C-alpha angles and dihedrals in degrees: 000000000000117000111228113212124201110254091242089066096050120102117216115238108246115256099032092128090057092053089053093051092047088052091053090050094051090046094047091048093051093043093050095044091050094045090049093041094231105189097213087066103079121189087259092054093045091048089054093048091050090046091051090050088052092049093049093047091051094047093050091053094047096043089049087059096044097257139113130197122250089239140344104255115117090250093053091046090051092048094050091050092050091051095048098035105027111203095002098106098056112165090347088079091051089054093050091051090055090053088065088071092077099055131031101169102142099082119068092207098048104035108162135166122183109175116219124242118258088245090064095055098081091058090049090051090050090049092052092047090052090051091048091052092047092050093044099045103035115013105044092064125082 
């Protein structure tokens, strides 16, 4: 059984602010590159920048509340967020889980990468922005 501590007893993990800032940097880079149609930023590169932003936002929220995920796959990040912030993720969690379909790189036996299409990038950017707002407005406060 997991012991639930009141939030006022939790100690933030040092460095959570930096994670949030890095997330904003990754997201801003991806958004600007997509908006300006910079050719060097392929859909695969944009996907990975967006995924890094998402990971940083989740880590910032969890660290702020004294928690860490089991692993850094989208599924593990969503599971950790649902455990620490029940009901807050809503359909953002579903969108993050769908992003796992593009890369399965944690298993040495089943390594798989399927780059998204450029047409899919705007929805991923919007999903990451929604997560950023949720983390900033609701989850970083104690």
